[in-house]
ROMAR-234007 format. One record per residue (C-alpha): residue number from 1; residue in one letter; y, z, x. Coordinates in steps of 0.5 Angstrom, whole numbers. Layout:
residues N
<dotor dose="NUM" rose="A" c2="Y" c3="Z" c1="X"/>
...
***
This chain:
residues 88
<dotor dose="1" rose="M" c2="3" c3="8" c1="-15"/>
<dotor dose="2" rose="A" c2="1" c3="14" c1="-10"/>
<dotor dose="3" rose="V" c2="-2" c3="12" c1="-4"/>
<dotor dose="4" rose="Q" c2="-4" c3="15" c1="3"/>
<dotor dose="5" rose="C" c2="-3" c3="11" c1="9"/>
<dotor dose="6" rose="R" c2="-6" c3="12" c1="16"/>
<dotor dose="7" rose="T" c2="-4" c3="9" c1="22"/>
<dotor dose="8" rose="Q" c2="-9" c3="7" c1="28"/>
<dotor dose="9" rose="S" c2="-6" c3="12" c1="32"/>
<dotor dose="10" rose="G" c2="-8" c3="17" c1="27"/>
<dotor dose="11" rose="L" c2="-1" c3="19" c1="24"/>
<dotor dose="12" rose="R" c2="-2" c3="20" c1="16"/>
<dotor dose="13" rose="D" c2="3" c3="20" c1="10"/>
<dotor dose="14" rose="D" c2="3" c3="20" c1="3"/>
<dotor dose="15" rose="G" c2="8" c3="15" c1="-1"/>
<dotor dose="16" rose="E" c2="8" c3="10" c1="-6"/>
<dotor dose="17" rose="I" c2="6" c3="3" c1="-7"/>
<dotor dose="18" rose="S" c2="10" c3="-2" c1="-11"/>
<dotor dose="19" rose="D" c2="10" c3="-10" c1="-12"/>
<dotor dose="20" rose="I" c2="3" c3="-10" c1="-10"/>
<dotor dose="21" rose="S" c2="-1" c3="-17" c1="-10"/>
<dotor dose="22" rose="A" c2="-7" c3="-20" c1="-8"/>
<dotor dose="23" rose="E" c2="-4" c3="-21" c1="-1"/>
<dotor dose="24" rose="G" c2="0" c3="-15" c1="0"/>
<dotor dose="25" rose="C" c2="4" c3="-9" c1="-2"/>
<dotor dose="26" rose="C" c2="11" c3="-6" c1="-1"/>
<dotor dose="27" rose="L" c2="10" c3="1" c1="1"/>
<dotor dose="28" rose="R" c2="15" c3="7" c1="1"/>
<dotor dose="29" rose="M" c2="13" c3="13" c1="5"/>
<dotor dose="30" rose="R" c2="16" c3="20" c1="6"/>
<dotor dose="31" rose="G" c2="16" c3="21" c1="13"/>
<dotor dose="32" rose="I" c2="13" c3="16" c1="17"/>
<dotor dose="33" rose="Y" c2="17" c3="10" c1="19"/>
<dotor dose="34" rose="F" c2="13" c3="4" c1="21"/>
<dotor dose="35" rose="R" c2="14" c3="-2" c1="26"/>
<dotor dose="36" rose="V" c2="13" c3="-9" c1="25"/>
<dotor dose="37" rose="G" c2="6" c3="-10" c1="27"/>
<dotor dose="38" rose="T" c2="3" c3="-3" c1="26"/>
<dotor dose="39" rose="R" c2="-4" c3="-4" c1="23"/>
<dotor dose="40" rose="L" c2="-6" c3="1" c1="18"/>
<dotor dose="41" rose="I" c2="-11" c3="4" c1="13"/>
<dotor dose="42" rose="V" c2="-8" c3="4" c1="5"/>
<dotor dose="43" rose="R" c2="-11" c3="8" c1="0"/>
<dotor dose="44" rose="P" c2="-8" c3="8" c1="-7"/>
<dotor dose="45" rose="S" c2="-10" c3="14" c1="-11"/>
<dotor dose="46" rose="G" c2="-17" c3="14" c1="-14"/>
<dotor dose="47" rose="M" c2="-19" c3="7" c1="-10"/>
<dotor dose="48" rose="E" c2="-22" c3="5" c1="-4"/>
<dotor dose="49" rose="S" c2="-18" c3="4" c1="3"/>
<dotor dose="50" rose="M" c2="-15" c3="-3" c1="5"/>
<dotor dose="51" rose="S" c2="-13" c3="-5" c1="12"/>
<dotor dose="52" rose="G" c2="-7" c3="-9" c1="13"/>
<dotor dose="53" rose="V" c2="-1" c3="-10" c1="18"/>
<dotor dose="54" rose="V" c2="6" c3="-9" c1="17"/>
<dotor dose="55" rose="R" c2="10" c3="-15" c1="16"/>
<dotor dose="56" rose="W" c2="17" c3="-13" c1="15"/>
<dotor dose="57" rose="V" c2="21" c3="-6" c1="15"/>
<dotor dose="58" rose="S" c2="27" c3="-5" c1="11"/>
<dotor dose="59" rose="S" c2="30" c3="3" c1="11"/>
<dotor dose="60" rose="D" c2="24" c3="7" c1="8"/>
<dotor dose="61" rose="L" c2="20" c3="1" c1="6"/>
<dotor dose="62" rose="A" c2="15" c3="-3" c1="9"/>
<dotor dose="63" rose="G" c2="11" c3="-10" c1="7"/>
<dotor dose="64" rose="V" c2="4" c3="-10" c1="8"/>
<dotor dose="65" rose="E" c2="0" c3="-16" c1="9"/>
<dotor dose="66" rose="F" c2="-8" c3="-14" c1="7"/>
<dotor dose="67" rose="D" c2="-13" c3="-16" c1="12"/>
<dotor dose="68" rose="R" c2="-17" c3="-19" c1="6"/>
<dotor dose="69" rose="P" c2="-14" c3="-21" c1="-1"/>
<dotor dose="70" rose="L" c2="-15" c3="-16" c1="-7"/>
<dotor dose="71" rose="Y" c2="-21" c3="-18" c1="-11"/>
<dotor dose="72" rose="G" c2="-18" c3="-21" c1="-18"/>
<dotor dose="73" rose="P" c2="-21" c3="-15" c1="-23"/>
<dotor dose="74" rose="V" c2="-19" c3="-10" c1="-18"/>
<dotor dose="75" rose="L" c2="-11" c3="-12" c1="-18"/>
<dotor dose="76" rose="E" c2="-12" c3="-13" c1="-26"/>
<dotor dose="77" rose="H" c2="-14" c3="-6" c1="-26"/>
<dotor dose="78" rose="I" c2="-9" c3="-3" c1="-21"/>
<dotor dose="79" rose="A" c2="-3" c3="-7" c1="-26"/>
<dotor dose="80" rose="A" c2="-6" c3="-4" c1="-32"/>
<dotor dose="81" rose="T" c2="-7" c3="3" c1="-29"/>
<dotor dose="82" rose="H" c2="0" c3="3" c1="-27"/>
<dotor dose="83" rose="A" c2="3" c3="0" c1="-33"/>
<dotor dose="84" rose="A" c2="0" c3="6" c1="-37"/>
<dotor dose="85" rose="H" c2="3" c3="11" c1="-33"/>
<dotor dose="86" rose="I" c2="10" c3="8" c1="-33"/>
<dotor dose="87" rose="R" c2="9" c3="8" c1="-41"/>
<dotor dose="88" rose="A" c2="7" c3="15" c1="-41"/>
***
């Protein structure tokens, strides 16, 4: 799923979300490489922003823990929308 990210220092980049759960997600960014502890705002395509912190980094992947868990129906909507795009 497409995502836009912004760090507290103002850096912005586009990327993809995978492995999303109520507590966090995995990000693959195009140009920004995050450090553990980086605070950021994550905005999946067509959704409101979510804040979080980078908990791990491996190459161009970063694991983000959300500040507040996603509401169950929101997570279900993301999963259903993403699954529909994969089948298309």
